[in-house]
PDB file of N, CA, C and O in Angstrom:
ATOM      1  N   MET A   1       1.024  -1.316  -0.443  1.00  0.00           N
ATOM      2  CA  MET A   1       0.106  -0.215  -0.063  1.00  0.00           C
ATOM      3  C   MET A   1       0.898   1.213  -0.103  1.00  0.00           C
ATOM      4  O   MET A   1       0.330   2.303  -0.180  1.00  0.00           O
ATOM      5  N   GLU A   2       2.663   0.964  -0.019  1.00  0.00           N
ATOM      6  CA  GLU A   2       2.661   2.680   0.263  1.00  0.00           C
ATOM      7  C   GLU A   2       3.196   3.238  -1.253  1.00  0.00           C
ATOM      8  O   GLU A   2       3.552   2.476  -2.151  1.00  0.00           O
ATOM      9  N   GLU A   3       3.186   4.107  -1.315  1.00  0.00           N
ATOM     10  CA  GLU A   3       2.901   5.402  -2.012  1.00  0.00           C
ATOM     11  C   GLU A   3       1.203   5.403  -3.030  1.00  0.00           C
ATOM     12  O   GLU A   3       0.782   6.101  -3.952  1.00  0.00           O
ATOM     13  N   SER A   4       0.579   4.107  -2.160  1.00  0.00           N
ATOM     14  CA  SER A   4      -0.900   4.617  -2.925  1.00  0.00           C
ATOM     15  C   SER A   4      -0.906   6.196  -2.511  1.00  0.00           C
ATOM     16  O   SER A   4      -0.110   6.911  -1.902  1.00  0.00           O
ATOM     17  N   GLU A   5      -2.688   6.487  -3.373  1.00  0.00           N
ATOM     18  CA  GLU A   5      -2.903   7.837  -3.167  1.00  0.00           C
ATOM     19  C   GLU A   5      -4.140   7.417  -1.452  1.00  0.00           C
ATOM     20  O   GLU A   5      -4.639   6.308  -1.260  1.00  0.00           O
ATOM     21  N   LEU A   6      -4.271   8.273  -0.791  1.00  0.00           N
ATOM     22  CA  LEU A   6      -5.418   7.298  -0.714  1.00  0.00           C
ATOM     23  C   LEU A   6      -6.309   8.959  -0.509  1.00  0.00           C
ATOM     24  O   LEU A   6      -5.590   9.685   0.179  1.00  0.00           O
ATOM     25  N   GLY A   7      -7.604   9.668  -0.914  1.00  0.00           N
ATOM     26  CA  GLY A   7      -8.512  10.432  -0.767  1.00  0.00           C
ATOM     27  C   GLY A   7      -9.604   9.563   0.156  1.00  0.00           C
ATOM     28  O   GLY A   7     -10.146   8.462   0.260  1.00  0.00           O
ATOM     29  N   SER A   8      -9.465  11.564   1.041  1.00  0.00           N
ATOM     30  CA  SER A   8     -10.738  11.196   2.234  1.00  0.00           C
ATOM     31  C   SER A   8     -11.730  11.926   2.213  1.00  0.00           C
ATOM     32  O   SER A   8     -11.400  13.073   2.516  1.00  0.00           O
ATOM     33  N   TRP A   9     -12.768  11.832   2.008  1.00  0.00           N
ATOM     34  CA  TRP A   9     -13.901  12.602   2.545  1.00  0.00           C
ATOM     35  C   TRP A   9     -14.342  12.888   3.328  1.00  0.00           C
ATOM     36  O   TRP A   9     -13.689  12.480   4.289  1.00  0.00           O
ATOM     37  N   GLY A  10     -15.475  13.611   3.745  1.00  0.00           N
ATOM     38  CA  GLY A  10     -15.298  14.182   5.351  1.00  0.00           C
ATOM     39  C   GLY A  10     -13.931  15.274   5.712  1.00  0.00           C
ATOM     40  O   GLY A  10     -12.793  15.547   5.331  1.00  0.00           O
ATOM     41  N   SER A  11     -15.014  15.667   6.774  1.00  0.00           N
ATOM     42  CA  SER A  11     -14.097  17.072   7.878  1.00  0.00           C
ATOM     43  C   SER A  11     -14.950  16.627   9.655  1.00  0.00           C
ATOM     44  O   SER A  11     -15.405  17.400  10.498  1.00  0.00           O
ATOM     45  N   GLY A  12     -14.874  15.116   9.659  1.00  0.00           N
ATOM     46  CA  GLY A  12     -15.031  15.635  10.769  1.00  0.00           C
ATOM     47  C   GLY A  12     -14.267  15.180  11.647  1.00  0.00           C
ATOM     48  O   GLY A  12     -13.114  15.486  11.346  1.00  0.00           O
ATOM     49  N   LYS A  13     -14.334  14.305  13.065  1.00  0.00           N
ATOM     50  CA  LYS A  13     -12.835  13.858  14.126  1.00  0.00           C
ATOM     51  C   LYS A  13     -12.219  12.515  13.679  1.00  0.00           C
ATOM     52  O   LYS A  13     -11.052  12.217  13.935  1.00  0.00           O
ATOM     53  N   SER A  14     -13.273  11.533  12.834  1.00  0.00           N
ATOM     54  CA  SER A  14     -12.703  11.046  12.048  1.00  0.00           C
ATOM     55  C   SER A  14     -11.678  11.071  11.035  1.00  0.00           C
ATOM     56  O   SER A  14     -10.766  10.247  11.104  1.00  0.00           O
ATOM     57  N   ALA A  15     -11.718  11.918  10.103  1.00  0.00           N
ATOM     58  CA  ALA A  15     -11.548  12.310   9.126  1.00  0.00           C
ATOM     59  C   ALA A  15      -9.998  12.899   9.435  1.00  0.00           C
ATOM     60  O   ALA A  15      -8.858  12.510   9.183  1.00  0.00           O
ATOM     61  N   SER A  16     -10.523  13.909  10.037  1.00  0.00           N
ATOM     62  CA  SER A  16      -9.633  14.554  11.308  1.00  0.00           C
ATOM     63  C   SER A  16      -8.125  14.532  11.131  1.00  0.00           C
ATOM     64  O   SER A  16      -7.246  15.352  10.866  1.00  0.00           O
ATOM     65  N   LYS A  17      -8.260  12.501  11.542  1.00  0.00           N
ATOM     66  CA  LYS A  17      -7.768  11.669  12.844  1.00  0.00           C
ATOM     67  C   LYS A  17      -6.819  11.372  11.782  1.00  0.00           C
ATOM     68  O   LYS A  17      -5.667  11.805  11.759  1.00  0.00           O
ATOM     69  N   LEU A  18      -7.609  10.234  10.459  1.00  0.00           N
ATOM     70  CA  LEU A  18      -7.107  10.874   9.512  1.00  0.00           C
ATOM     71  C   LEU A  18      -6.160  10.969   8.620  1.00  0.00           C
ATOM     72  O   LEU A  18      -5.477  10.286   7.857  1.00  0.00           O
ATOM     73  N   GLN A  19      -6.404  12.396   9.078  1.00  0.00           N
ATOM     74  CA  GLN A  19      -5.859  13.343   7.885  1.00  0.00           C
ATOM     75  C   GLN A  19      -4.106  13.691   8.588  1.00  0.00           C
ATOM     76  O   GLN A  19      -3.105  14.212   8.097  1.00  0.00           O
ATOM     77  N   LYS A  20      -4.344  13.240   9.611  1.00  0.00           N
ATOM     78  CA  LYS A  20      -3.256  13.837  11.026  1.00  0.00           C
ATOM     79  C   LYS A  20      -2.311  12.878  10.812  1.00  0.00           C
ATOM     80  O   LYS A  20      -1.203  13.198  11.241  1.00  0.00           O
ATOM     81  N   LYS A  21      -2.412  11.347  10.067  1.00  0.00           N
ATOM     82  CA  LYS A  21      -0.999   9.813   9.939  1.00  0.00           C
ATOM     83  C   LYS A  21      -1.215  10.215   8.608  1.00  0.00           C
ATOM     84  O   LYS A  21      -1.917  10.844   7.816  1.00  0.00           O
ATOM     85  N   LYS A  22      -0.079   9.401   8.824  1.00  0.00           N
ATOM     86  CA  LYS A  22       0.948   8.752   7.160  1.00  0.00           C
ATOM     87  C   LYS A  22       0.062   7.836   7.017  1.00  0.00           C
ATOM     88  O   LYS A  22       0.861   7.005   6.585  1.00  0.00           O
ATOM     89  N   VAL A  23      -1.285   7.078   7.014  1.00  0.00           N
ATOM     90  CA  VAL A  23      -1.729   5.783   6.610  1.00  0.00           C
ATOM     91  C   VAL A  23      -1.095   5.394   6.009  1.00  0.00           C
ATOM     92  O   VAL A  23      -1.004   5.735   4.830  1.00  0.00           O
ATOM     93  N   PHE A  24      -0.342   4.465   6.590  1.00  0.00           N
ATOM     94  CA  PHE A  24       0.584   3.350   5.638  1.00  0.00           C
ATOM     95  C   PHE A  24       1.593   3.406   4.245  1.00  0.00           C
ATOM     96  O   PHE A  24       1.997   2.608   3.400  1.00  0.00           O
ATOM     97  N   GLY A  25       1.755   5.073   4.601  1.00  0.00           N
ATOM     98  CA  GLY A  25       2.607   5.460   3.943  1.00  0.00           C
ATOM     99  C   GLY A  25       2.453   6.271   2.322  1.00  0.00           C
ATOM    100  O   GLY A  25       3.344   6.579   1.530  1.00  0.00           O
ATOM    101  N   CYS A  26       0.594   6.496   2.208  1.00  0.00           N
ATOM    102  CA  CYS A  26      -0.523   6.350   1.339  1.00  0.00           C
ATOM    103  C   CYS A  26      -0.078   8.052   1.037  1.00  0.00           C
ATOM    104  O   CYS A  26       0.229   8.777   1.984  1.00  0.00           O
ATOM    105  N   ARG A  27      -0.086   8.320   0.283  1.00  0.00           N
ATOM    106  CA  ARG A  27       0.060  10.333   0.234  1.00  0.00           C
ATOM    107  C   ARG A  27      -1.500  10.161   0.127  1.00  0.00           C
ATOM    108  O   ARG A  27      -2.112   9.417  -0.639  1.00  0.00           O
ATOM    109  N   ILE A  28      -2.055  11.120   1.180  1.00  0.00           N
ATOM    110  CA  ILE A  28      -3.620  11.543   1.607  1.00  0.00           C
ATOM    111  C   ILE A  28      -4.158  13.488   0.658  1.00  0.00           C
ATOM    112  O   ILE A  28      -3.798  14.665   0.644  1.00  0.00           O
ATOM    113  N   THR A  29      -5.153  12.597   0.080  1.00  0.00           N
ATOM    114  CA  THR A  29      -5.572  14.172  -0.851  1.00  0.00           C
ATOM    115  C   THR A  29      -6.723  14.077   0.439  1.00  0.00           C
ATOM    116  O   THR A  29      -6.634  13.308   1.396  1.00  0.00           O
ATOM    117  N   TYR A  30      -7.925  15.166   0.168  1.00  0.00           N
ATOM    118  CA  TYR A  30      -9.044  14.841   0.734  1.00  0.00           C
ATOM    119  C   TYR A  30     -10.123  16.045  -0.010  1.00  0.00           C
ATOM    120  O   TYR A  30      -9.767  16.916  -0.803  1.00  0.00           O
ATOM    121  N   ASP A  31     -11.751  15.761   0.587  1.00  0.00           N
ATOM    122  CA  ASP A  31     -12.533  16.742  -0.183  1.00  0.00           C
ATOM    123  C   ASP A  31     -12.929  17.172   1.324  1.00  0.00           C
ATOM    124  O   ASP A  31     -12.272  16.585   2.183  1.00  0.00           O
ATOM    125  N   SER A  32     -13.783  17.993   1.741  1.00  0.00           N
ATOM    126  CA  SER A  32     -14.360  18.324   1.980  1.00  0.00           C
ATOM    127  C   SER A  32     -15.764  20.004   1.324  1.00  0.00           C
ATOM    128  O   SER A  32     -15.876  20.721   0.331  1.00  0.00           O
ATOM    129  N   ARG A  33     -16.281  19.874   2.287  1.00  0.00           N
ATOM    130  CA  ARG A  33     -17.509  21.040   2.154  1.00  0.00           C
ATOM    131  C   ARG A  33     -16.888  22.613   1.824  1.00  0.00           C
ATOM    132  O   ARG A  33     -17.478  23.423   1.109  1.00  0.00           O
ATOM    133  N   LYS A  34     -15.650  22.850   2.458  1.00  0.00           N
ATOM    134  CA  LYS A  34     -14.904  24.161   2.137  1.00  0.00           C
ATOM    135  C   LYS A  34     -13.407  23.359   2.421  1.00  0.00           C
ATOM    136  O   LYS A  34     -13.478  22.470   3.270  1.00  0.00           O
ATOM    137  N   GLU A  35     -12.502  23.512   1.999  1.00  0.00           N
ATOM    138  CA  GLU A  35     -11.113  23.283   2.292  1.00  0.00           C
ATOM    139  C   GLU A  35     -10.572  24.296   3.284  1.00  0.00           C
ATOM    140  O   GLU A  35     -10.814  25.502   3.259  1.00  0.00           O
ATOM    141  N   LYS A  36      -9.653  23.526   4.341  1.00  0.00           N
ATOM    142  CA  LYS A  36      -9.722  23.627   5.701  1.00  0.00           C
ATOM    143  C   LYS A  36      -8.184  24.363   5.585  1.00  0.00           C
ATOM    144  O   LYS A  36      -7.263  23.815   4.978  1.00  0.00           O
ATOM    145  N   PRO A  37      -8.029  25.861   6.347  1.00  0.00           N
ATOM    146  CA  PRO A  37      -6.492  25.616   6.093  1.00  0.00           C
ATOM    147  C   PRO A  37      -5.639  25.572   6.502  1.00  0.00           C
ATOM    148  O   PRO A  37      -4.528  26.042   6.257  1.00  0.00           O
ATOM    149  N   SER A  38      -6.274  24.646   7.608  1.00  0.00           N
ATOM    150  CA  SER A  38      -5.015  24.186   9.017  1.00  0.00           C
ATOM    151  C   SER A  38      -4.129  23.028   8.521  1.00  0.00           C
ATOM    152  O   SER A  38      -3.016  22.569   8.779  1.00  0.00           O
ATOM    153  N   VAL A  39      -5.920  22.588   7.064  1.00  0.00           N
ATOM    154  CA  VAL A  39      -5.331  20.606   6.442  1.00  0.00           C
ATOM    155  C   VAL A  39      -3.839  21.002   5.629  1.00  0.00           C
ATOM    156  O   VAL A  39      -3.845  22.226   5.497  1.00  0.00           O
ATOM    157  N   SER A  40      -2.999  20.616   5.238  1.00  0.00           N
ATOM    158  CA  SER A  40      -1.824  20.524   4.541  1.00  0.00           C
ATOM    159  C   SER A  40      -1.800  19.947   3.512  1.00  0.00           C
ATOM    160  O   SER A  40      -0.975  20.382   2.708  1.00  0.00           O
ATOM    161  N   PHE A  41      -2.785  18.562   2.995  1.00  0.00           N
ATOM    162  CA  PHE A  41      -2.774  17.881   2.120  1.00  0.00           C
ATOM    163  C   PHE A  41      -3.975  18.615   0.992  1.00  0.00           C
ATOM    164  O   PHE A  41      -4.895  19.426   1.103  1.00  0.00           O
ATOM    165  N   PRO A  42      -3.385  17.841  -0.071  1.00  0.00           N
ATOM    166  CA  PRO A  42      -3.977  18.889  -0.981  1.00  0.00           C
ATOM    167  C   PRO A  42      -5.993  18.605  -1.161  1.00  0.00           C
ATOM    168  O   PRO A  42      -6.473  17.544  -0.763  1.00  0.00           O
ATOM    169  N   TYR A  43      -6.520  19.247  -1.525  1.00  0.00           N
ATOM    170  CA  TYR A  43      -7.937  19.799  -1.519  1.00  0.00           C
ATOM    171  C   TYR A  43      -8.642  19.413  -2.703  1.00  0.00           C
ATOM    172  O   TYR A  43      -8.517  20.031  -3.761  1.00  0.00           O
ATOM    173  N   PHE A  44      -9.255  18.581  -2.588  1.00  0.00           N
ATOM    174  CA  PHE A  44     -10.311  18.164  -4.195  1.00  0.00           C
ATOM    175  C   PHE A  44     -11.197  19.051  -3.506  1.00  0.00           C
ATOM    176  O   PHE A  44     -11.379  19.312  -2.316  1.00  0.00           O
ATOM    177  N   SER A  45     -11.940  19.634  -5.112  1.00  0.00           N
ATOM    178  CA  SER A  45     -13.610  19.539  -4.397  1.00  0.00           C
ATOM    179  C   SER A  45     -14.068  19.361  -4.744  1.00  0.00           C
ATOM    180  O   SER A  45     -14.951  20.190  -4.964  1.00  0.00           O
ATOM    181  N   ASN A  46     -14.185  17.921  -5.368  1.00  0.00           N
ATOM    182  CA  ASN A  46     -15.446  17.808  -6.841  1.00  0.00           C
ATOM    183  C   ASN A  46     -14.992  16.140  -5.861  1.00  0.00           C
ATOM    184  O   ASN A  46     -13.921  15.584  -5.621  1.00  0.00           O
ATOM    185  N   PHE A  47     -16.433  15.826  -5.533  1.00  0.00           N
ATOM    186  CA  PHE A  47     -15.177  14.277  -5.340  1.00  0.00           C
ATOM    187  C   PHE A  47     -15.370  13.208  -5.727  1.00  0.00           C
ATOM    188  O   PHE A  47     -15.432  12.162  -5.081  1.00  0.00           O
ATOM    189  N   CYS A  48     -15.571  13.523  -7.698  1.00  0.00           N
ATOM    190  CA  CYS A  48     -15.410  12.377  -8.788  1.00  0.00           C
ATOM    191  C   CYS A  48     -13.476  12.807  -8.504  1.00  0.00           C
ATOM    192  O   CYS A  48     -12.824  12.541  -7.494  1.00  0.00           O
ATOM    193  N   ASP A  49     -13.144  13.287  -9.362  1.00  0.00           N
ATOM    194  CA  ASP A  49     -12.268  13.983  -9.529  1.00  0.00           C
ATOM    195  C   ASP A  49     -10.724  13.211  -7.890  1.00  0.00           C
ATOM    196  O   ASP A  49      -9.571  12.781  -7.887  1.00  0.00           O
ATOM    197  N   LEU A  50     -12.178  13.592  -6.544  1.00  0.00           N
ATOM    198  CA  LEU A  50     -10.695  13.098  -5.923  1.00  0.00           C
ATOM    199  C   LEU A  50     -10.975  11.516  -5.323  1.00  0.00           C
ATOM    200  O   LEU A  50     -10.216  10.880  -4.592  1.00  0.00           O
ATOM    201  N   ALA A  51     -12.373  11.060  -5.888  1.00  0.00           N
ATOM    202  CA  ALA A  51     -11.584   9.969  -6.644  1.00  0.00           C
ATOM    203  C   ALA A  51     -10.799   9.354  -7.704  1.00  0.00           C
ATOM    204  O   ALA A  51     -10.250   8.253  -7.741  1.00  0.00           O
ATOM    205  N   SER A  52     -10.867  10.414  -8.667  1.00  0.00           N
ATOM    206  CA  SER A  52     -10.019   9.582  -9.388  1.00  0.00           C
ATOM    207  C   SER A  52      -8.618  10.441  -9.447  1.00  0.00           C
ATOM    208  O   SER A  52      -8.564  10.847 -10.608  1.00  0.00           O
ATOM    209  N   GLU A  53      -7.888  10.735  -8.999  1.00  0.00           N
ATOM    210  CA  GLU A  53      -6.685  10.336  -7.840  1.00  0.00           C
ATOM    211  C   GLU A  53      -6.138   9.682  -6.849  1.00  0.00           C
ATOM    212  O   GLU A  53      -5.024   9.733  -6.329  1.00  0.00           O
ATOM    213  N   SER A  54      -7.498   8.781  -6.577  1.00  0.00           N
ATOM    214  CA  SER A  54      -6.912   7.938  -5.204  1.00  0.00           C
ATOM    215  C   SER A  54      -6.630   6.342  -6.263  1.00  0.00           C
ATOM    216  O   SER A  54      -6.573   6.095  -7.468  1.00  0.00           O
ATOM    217  N   ASP A  55      -6.516   5.574  -5.009  1.00  0.00           N
ATOM    218  CA  ASP A  55      -6.197   4.436  -5.004  1.00  0.00           C
ATOM    219  C   ASP A  55      -7.550   3.998  -4.041  1.00  0.00           C
ATOM    220  O   ASP A  55      -8.407   3.240  -4.496  1.00  0.00           O
ATOM    221  N   ILE A  56      -7.634   4.549  -2.702  1.00  0.00           N
ATOM    222  CA  ILE A  56      -8.045   4.654  -1.911  1.00  0.00           C
ATOM    223  C   ILE A  56      -8.406   5.196  -1.441  1.00  0.00           C
ATOM    224  O   ILE A  56      -7.709   6.001  -0.823  1.00  0.00           O
ATOM    225  N   LEU A  57     -10.814   5.227  -1.257  1.00  0.00           N
ATOM    226  CA  LEU A  57     -11.115   6.184  -0.323  1.00  0.00           C
ATOM    227  C   LEU A  57     -11.610   5.478   0.061  1.00  0.00           C
ATOM    228  O   LEU A  57     -12.202   4.423  -0.165  1.00  0.00           O
ATOM    229  N   VAL A  58     -11.084   6.778   1.419  1.00  0.00           N
ATOM    230  CA  VAL A  58     -12.898   6.410   2.378  1.00  0.00           C
ATOM    231  C   VAL A  58     -12.879   8.054   2.717  1.00  0.00           C
ATOM    232  O   VAL A  58     -12.309   9.144   2.767  1.00  0.00           O
ATOM    233  N   VAL A  59     -14.189   7.086   2.925  1.00  0.00           N
ATOM    234  CA  VAL A  59     -15.878   8.154   3.215  1.00  0.00           C
ATOM    235  C   VAL A  59     -16.063   8.172   4.882  1.00  0.00           C
ATOM    236  O   VAL A  59     -16.680   7.242   5.401  1.00  0.00           O
ATOM    237  N   CYS A  60     -15.363   9.552   5.939  1.00  0.00           N
ATOM    238  CA  CYS A  60     -15.826   9.606   7.365  1.00  0.00           C
ATOM    239  C   CYS A  60     -17.178  10.645   7.523  1.00  0.00           C
ATOM    240  O   CYS A  60     -17.063  11.866   7.631  1.00  0.00           O
ATOM    241  N   CYS A  61     -18.397   9.962   7.517  1.00  0.00           N
ATOM    242  CA  CYS A  61     -19.079  11.546   6.997  1.00  0.00           C
ATOM    243  C   CYS A  61     -20.710  11.102   8.041  1.00  0.00           C
ATOM    244  O   CYS A  61     -20.381  10.212   8.825  1.00  0.00           O
ATOM    245  N   ALA A  62     -21.916  11.388   8.188  1.00  0.00           N
ATOM    246  CA  ALA A  62     -22.668  10.875   8.753  1.00  0.00           C
ATOM    247  C   ALA A  62     -24.230  11.149   7.226  1.00  0.00           C
ATOM    248  O   ALA A  62     -24.675  11.971   6.425  1.00  0.00           O
ATOM    249  N   LEU A  63     -24.425   9.656   7.787  1.00  0.00           N
ATOM    250  CA  LEU A  63     -25.342   9.768   6.886  1.00  0.00           C
ATOM    251  C   LEU A  63     -26.753  10.011   6.956  1.00  0.00           C
ATOM    252  O   LEU A  63     -27.667   9.435   7.545  1.00  0.00           O
ATOM    253  N   THR A  64     -26.670  11.460   5.866  1.00  0.00           N
ATOM    254  CA  THR A  64     -27.775  12.290   5.797  1.00  0.00           C
ATOM    255  C   THR A  64     -28.677  12.447   5.192  1.00  0.00           C
ATOM    256  O   THR A  64     -29.373  11.523   5.614  1.00  0.00           O
ATOM    257  N   ALA A  65     -29.871  13.463   3.703  1.00  0.00           N
ATOM    258  CA  ALA A  65     -29.692  13.278   3.044  1.00  0.00           C
ATOM    259  C   ALA A  65     -28.835  14.030   1.360  1.00  0.00           C
ATOM    260  O   ALA A  65     -29.188  13.753   0.214  1.00  0.00           O
ATOM    261  N   GLU A  66     -27.403  15.226   1.866  1.00  0.00           N
ATOM    262  CA  GLU A  66     -26.630  14.891   1.050  1.00  0.00           C
ATOM    263  C   GLU A  66     -26.535  13.728   0.868  1.00  0.00           C
ATOM    264  O   GLU A  66     -27.066  13.127  -0.066  1.00  0.00           O
ATOM    265  N   THR A  67     -25.726  13.158   1.884  1.00  0.00           N
ATOM    266  CA  THR A  67     -24.683  11.904   1.870  1.00  0.00           C
ATOM    267  C   THR A  67     -25.517  10.543   1.430  1.00  0.00           C
ATOM    268  O   THR A  67     -24.778   9.583   1.648  1.00  0.00           O
ATOM    269  N   HIS A  68     -26.270  10.288   1.111  1.00  0.00           N
ATOM    270  CA  HIS A  68     -26.710   9.296   0.963  1.00  0.00           C
ATOM    271  C   HIS A  68     -26.763   8.541  -0.413  1.00  0.00           C
ATOM    272  O   HIS A  68     -27.914   8.355  -0.808  1.00  0.00           O
ATOM    273  N   HIS A  69     -25.802   8.083  -1.196  1.00  0.00           N
ATOM    274  CA  HIS A  69     -26.008   7.839  -2.184  1.00  0.00           C
ATOM    275  C   HIS A  69     -24.466   8.458  -3.191  1.00  0.00           C
ATOM    276  O   HIS A  69     -24.128   8.215  -4.350  1.00  0.00           O
ATOM    277  N   ILE A  70     -23.894   9.231  -2.221  1.00  0.00           N
ATOM    278  CA  ILE A  70     -22.089   9.978  -2.077  1.00  0.00           C
ATOM    279  C   ILE A  70     -21.493   8.552  -3.123  1.00  0.00           C
ATOM    280  O   ILE A  70     -21.151   8.768  -4.286  1.00  0.00           O
ATOM    281  N   ILE A  71     -21.460   7.681  -2.753  1.00  0.00           N
ATOM    282  CA  ILE A  71     -19.873   6.493  -3.227  1.00  0.00           C
ATOM    283  C   ILE A  71     -21.827   6.215  -5.345  1.00  0.00           C
ATOM    284  O   ILE A  71     -22.827   5.549  -5.613  1.00  0.00           O
ATOM    285  N   SER A  72     -21.071   7.174  -5.851  1.00  0.00           N
ATOM    286  CA  SER A  72     -22.625   6.928  -7.208  1.00  0.00           C
ATOM    287  C   SER A  72     -21.763   6.213  -7.921  1.00  0.00           C
ATOM    288  O   SER A  72     -20.614   6.017  -7.526  1.00  0.00           O
ATOM    289  N   LYS A  73     -22.442   5.533  -9.567  1.00  0.00           N
ATOM    290  CA  LYS A  73     -21.570   4.508 -10.199  1.00  0.00           C
ATOM    291  C   LYS A  73     -20.625   5.481 -10.671  1.00  0.00           C
ATOM    292  O   LYS A  73     -19.541   4.968 -10.945  1.00  0.00           O
ATOM    293  N   ASP A  74     -20.750   7.894 -11.026  1.00  0.00           N
ATOM    294  CA  ASP A  74     -19.940   7.953 -11.523  1.00  0.00           C
ATOM    295  C   ASP A  74     -18.641   7.796 -11.093  1.00  0.00           C
ATOM    296  O   ASP A  74     -17.763   7.451 -11.884  1.00  0.00           O
ATOM    297  N   VAL A  75     -18.324   8.099  -9.434  1.00  0.00           N
ATOM    298  CA  VAL A  75     -17.100   7.627  -8.173  1.00  0.00           C
ATOM    299  C   VAL A  75     -16.922   6.289  -8.402  1.00  0.00           C
ATOM    300  O   VAL A  75     -15.716   6.199  -8.171  1.00  0.00           O
ATOM    301  N   MET A  76     -17.278   5.205  -8.690  1.00  0.00           N
ATOM    302  CA  MET A  76     -17.044   4.357  -8.435  1.00  0.00           C
ATOM    303  C   MET A  76     -16.222   4.113  -9.617  1.00  0.00           C
ATOM    304  O   MET A  76     -15.209   3.422  -9.511  1.00  0.00           O
ATOM    305  N   LYS A  77     -16.744   4.872 -11.283  1.00  0.00           N
ATOM    306  CA  LYS A  77     -15.632   4.526 -12.543  1.00  0.00           C
ATOM    307  C   LYS A  77     -14.573   5.207 -12.222  1.00  0.00           C
ATOM    308  O   LYS A  77     -13.444   4.727 -12.323  1.00  0.00           O
ATOM    309  N   ALA A  78     -14.865   6.694 -11.696  1.00  0.00           N
ATOM    310  CA  ALA A  78     -13.923   7.001 -11.662  1.00  0.00           C
ATOM    311  C   ALA A  78     -12.216   6.489 -10.162  1.00  0.00           C
ATOM    312  O   ALA A  78     -11.109   7.023 -10.227  1.00  0.00           O
ATOM    313  N   LEU A  79     -12.434   5.905  -9.577  1.00  0.00           N
ATOM    314  CA  LEU A  79     -11.506   5.257  -9.056  1.00  0.00           C
ATOM    315  C   LEU A  79     -10.699   4.990  -9.075  1.00  0.00           C
ATOM    316  O   LEU A  79     -10.994   3.798  -9.169  1.00  0.00           O
ATOM    317  N   GLY A  80      -9.660   4.985  -9.073  1.00  0.00           N
ATOM    318  CA  GLY A  80      -8.256   4.715  -9.378  1.00  0.00           C
ATOM    319  C   GLY A  80      -7.263   4.895 -10.322  1.00  0.00           C
ATOM    320  O   GLY A  80      -6.063   4.628 -10.389  1.00  0.00           O
ATOM    321  N   LYS A  81      -8.746   5.838 -11.606  1.00  0.00           N
ATOM    322  CA  LYS A  81      -7.872   6.311 -12.771  1.00  0.00           C
ATOM    323  C   LYS A  81      -6.405   6.210 -13.168  1.00  0.00           C
ATOM    324  O   LYS A  81      -5.831   5.301 -13.768  1.00  0.00           O
ATOM    325  N   LYS A  82      -6.085   6.993 -12.841  1.00  0.00           N
ATOM    326  CA  LYS A  82      -4.606   7.197 -12.728  1.00  0.00           C
ATOM    327  C   LYS A  82      -3.525   6.353 -12.837  1.00  0.00           C
ATOM    328  O   LYS A  82      -2.383   6.791 -12.695  1.00  0.00           O
TER     329      LYS A  82
END
């Protein structure tokens, strides 16, 4: 898994803890409602773009109307494209 791209979606406590660690030697990128100045990892404002740059995608969020079906067919097709 070393040198893999890990995309993290969400900005709550779980996502923040994940983003603070260099998980399995992966390069970490993230998407959230808005860019966080305190997070040093590359930010993506579009979930499909994040997926296309990720080998591994971690979703850290509550299930709400906004997040229901966030993992769509388009996201699955985009995942790990590079």
